[in-house]
C-alpha positions as CSV (number, residue, x, y, z in Angstrom):
1,M,180.5,157.0,147.5
2,L,181.7,157.4,151.0
3,S,182.1,160.9,152.6
4,I,185.3,161.2,154.7
5,E,186.7,163.8,156.9
6,R,190.5,163.3,157.0
7,T,193.7,164.9,158.1
8,K,195.8,166.4,155.2
9,I,199.1,164.5,155.8
10,E,200.4,164.5,152.2
11,T,201.5,168.1,152.4
12,D,203.2,170.3,155.1
13,Q,199.7,171.1,156.3
14,E,199.3,168.2,158.7
15,G,197.0,170.2,161.1
16,K,194.4,170.8,158.4
17,K,191.3,168.7,157.8
18,I,189.7,168.1,154.5
19,N,186.4,166.6,153.3
20,S,187.0,163.8,150.7
21,I,184.9,161.2,149.0
22,C,186.0,157.6,148.6
23,R,184.5,156.4,145.4
24,F,184.0,152.8,144.3
25,D,183.3,152.4,140.5
26,F,181.7,149.5,138.5
27,V,179.7,148.2,141.5
28,D,177.1,145.6,140.4
29,K,175.4,144.9,143.8
30,V,175.1,146.6,147.2
31,R,174.0,145.0,150.5
32,S,173.8,146.6,153.9
33,K,173.3,145.3,157.4
34,N,172.4,147.2,160.7
35,I,172.1,150.6,159.0
36,N,168.9,152.6,159.4
37,Q,168.6,154.1,155.9
38,S,165.6,156.2,156.8
39,N,167.6,158.2,159.3
40,K,169.1,161.0,157.3
41,D,171.1,162.3,160.2
42,L,172.9,159.0,160.8
43,V,176.7,159.2,160.9
44,L,178.7,156.0,160.8
45,E,182.4,155.6,161.8
46,L,184.3,153.6,159.2
47,I,186.7,151.2,161.1
48,G,187.9,149.0,158.3
49,I,187.7,147.9,154.7
50,D,188.2,144.3,153.6
51,Y,187.7,142.4,150.4
52,L,187.5,138.8,149.3
53,K,187.4,137.0,145.9
54,N,184.2,135.1,145.4
55,N,184.3,133.1,142.1
56,D,184.6,135.7,139.3
57,D,183.6,138.6,141.5
58,Y,185.1,140.6,144.4
59,E,183.2,141.5,147.6
60,I,184.4,144.8,149.2
61,N,183.2,145.1,152.8
62,L,183.0,148.5,154.5
63,I,182.9,147.8,158.2
64,F,181.5,150.5,160.5
65,N,181.0,151.0,164.3
66,N,177.9,149.4,165.9
67,N,178.3,146.2,163.9
68,A,177.1,147.9,160.7
69,H,178.5,147.1,157.3
70,I,178.0,147.6,153.5
71,A,179.0,144.9,151.0
72,L,179.8,145.9,147.4
73,T,180.0,143.2,144.7
74,T,182.1,144.0,141.6
75,E,184.0,142.3,138.8
76,T,187.0,144.6,139.3
77,I,188.1,146.8,142.2
78,E,188.4,150.4,141.3
79,A,188.5,153.0,144.0
80,R,189.7,156.6,144.3
81,L,189.9,159.3,146.9
82,E,188.7,162.7,145.7
83,D,189.3,165.8,147.8
84,Q,186.3,168.2,148.1
85,N,187.1,171.2,150.3
86,E,189.1,172.1,153.4
87,I,187.4,172.3,156.8
88,K,187.8,175.6,158.5
């Protein structure tokens, strides 16, 4: 799961911010690079999402600032955005 703060543009409330979660299901393997996982206060800025077909699997790459990334391996790509709460 990836926690996201986003602008609520799908309604007439474009000035409102909302906390959401981007969820990837059926992930078989996860790898990360240049991420200090012991730093609980670390905040990364997502700058891109890419994927590639690798034999029978897909690799989803989450690309962050500071040359950090997370690679997810899965047989099928299933992702959804779930809104959590509005930011006041």
